[in-house]
C-alpha positions as CSV (number, residue, x, y, z in Angstrom):
1,M,-11.3,-10.8,-20.7
2,N,-11.9,-11.0,-24.4
3,R,-10.3,-8.8,-27.0
4,K,-13.5,-7.0,-27.8
5,S,-14.1,-5.9,-24.2
6,F,-10.4,-5.0,-23.8
7,A,-10.6,-2.6,-26.8
8,S,-13.7,-1.0,-25.5
9,M,-12.0,-0.5,-22.1
10,A,-8.9,1.0,-23.8
11,L,-11.1,3.5,-25.7
12,A,-13.1,4.4,-22.6
13,G,-9.9,5.0,-20.6
14,A,-8.4,7.2,-23.3
15,M,-11.6,9.2,-23.6
16,A,-11.8,9.6,-19.8
17,A,-8.2,10.8,-19.7
18,G,-8.2,13.3,-22.4
19,G,-11.7,13.9,-23.9
20,T,-10.9,12.0,-27.1
21,A,-8.9,9.0,-27.7
22,H,-5.3,9.9,-28.8
23,A,-6.4,13.5,-29.6
24,Q,-2.8,14.7,-29.0
25,E,-1.4,12.3,-31.6
26,P,-0.3,14.1,-34.8
27,P,-2.0,12.9,-38.0
28,G,1.3,11.6,-39.3
29,D,1.6,9.1,-36.5
30,G,-1.5,7.4,-37.7
31,L,-0.2,7.1,-41.2
32,A,3.1,5.7,-39.9
33,L,1.3,3.1,-37.8
34,A,-0.9,2.2,-40.9
35,K,2.2,1.8,-43.0
36,A,4.0,-0.2,-40.3
37,Q,1.1,-2.5,-39.9
38,N,0.6,-3.1,-43.7
39,C,-2.8,-1.4,-43.8
40,M,-1.6,0.5,-46.9
41,S,-1.1,-2.8,-48.8
42,C,-4.8,-2.8,-49.3
43,H,-5.9,0.8,-48.5
44,S,-5.1,4.2,-49.7
45,V,-5.8,7.5,-48.0
46,N,-7.6,9.1,-51.0
47,R,-8.7,6.4,-53.5
48,P,-10.1,2.8,-53.4
49,F,-7.5,0.1,-53.9
50,M,-8.1,-3.4,-52.8
51,G,-10.1,-2.0,-49.9
52,P,-12.0,1.3,-49.6
53,S,-10.1,4.5,-49.3
54,L,-9.6,5.6,-45.7
55,H,-11.4,8.9,-46.5
56,D,-14.4,6.8,-47.6
57,V,-14.3,4.8,-44.4
58,A,-14.2,8.0,-42.3
59,A,-17.1,9.5,-44.3
60,R,-19.2,6.3,-43.9
61,Y,-18.8,6.2,-40.1
62,A,-18.5,9.9,-39.3
63,T,-22.0,10.2,-37.7
64,R,-21.8,6.9,-35.8
65,S,-21.6,7.6,-32.1
66,N,-19.3,4.6,-31.5
67,A,-17.3,4.9,-34.7
68,A,-13.8,4.5,-33.1
69,T,-14.9,1.4,-31.1
70,Y,-16.7,-0.1,-34.1
71,L,-13.7,0.5,-36.4
72,S,-11.1,-0.7,-33.8
73,H,-13.1,-4.0,-33.6
74,K,-13.2,-4.4,-37.4
75,I,-9.5,-3.7,-37.6
76,I,-8.6,-6.4,-35.1
77,E,-11.3,-8.9,-36.0
78,G,-11.6,-8.4,-39.8
79,S,-14.8,-8.4,-41.8
80,T,-16.4,-9.8,-44.9
81,G,-18.9,-8.2,-47.2
82,V,-19.0,-4.8,-45.6
83,W,-17.3,-3.0,-48.5
84,G,-17.7,-5.7,-51.3
85,P,-16.5,-9.1,-51.9
86,V,-12.9,-8.7,-50.8
87,P,-12.6,-9.7,-47.1
88,M,-10.6,-7.7,-44.7
89,P,-8.3,-10.0,-42.7
90,A,-8.1,-10.0,-39.0
91,N,-5.2,-7.9,-37.7
92,T,-4.6,-9.9,-34.5
93,Q,-1.0,-8.6,-34.2
94,L,-2.3,-5.2,-33.2
95,S,-2.9,-4.3,-29.6
96,P,-6.3,-2.8,-28.7
97,D,-4.6,0.6,-28.1
98,Q,-3.0,0.4,-31.6
99,A,-6.4,-0.4,-33.2
100,V,-8.1,2.5,-31.4
101,A,-5.2,4.8,-32.5
102,L,-5.7,3.6,-36.1
103,A,-9.5,4.0,-36.0
104,T,-9.2,7.5,-34.4
105,W,-6.8,8.6,-37.1
106,I,-8.9,7.2,-39.9
107,L,-11.9,9.0,-38.5
108,S,-9.9,12.2,-38.5
109,L,-9.6,12.0,-42.3
110,K,-13.2,13.0,-42.9
């Protein structure tokens, strides 16, 4: 099973279990995970830094029906050219559940 399908299965399982992925998770847990995984080295919650602010990410994808899945894939796989010339590195050290938790937390910032 590839990483992409595993992340999708993790999100589907979390949603089936409780309606939304990690809905019971306090907002501070997402920030703690983001700090622990070095997300905050390039991102800030409120203002652009090396990467976009996490509020801006949440706002851009707020209406996307598969936003948590999309973002969790981008977190693990990285991307180039989505937010400008600075690439986002792949975060292969994250589990699919951690990526979904981060994506869900980011989307809660809108």
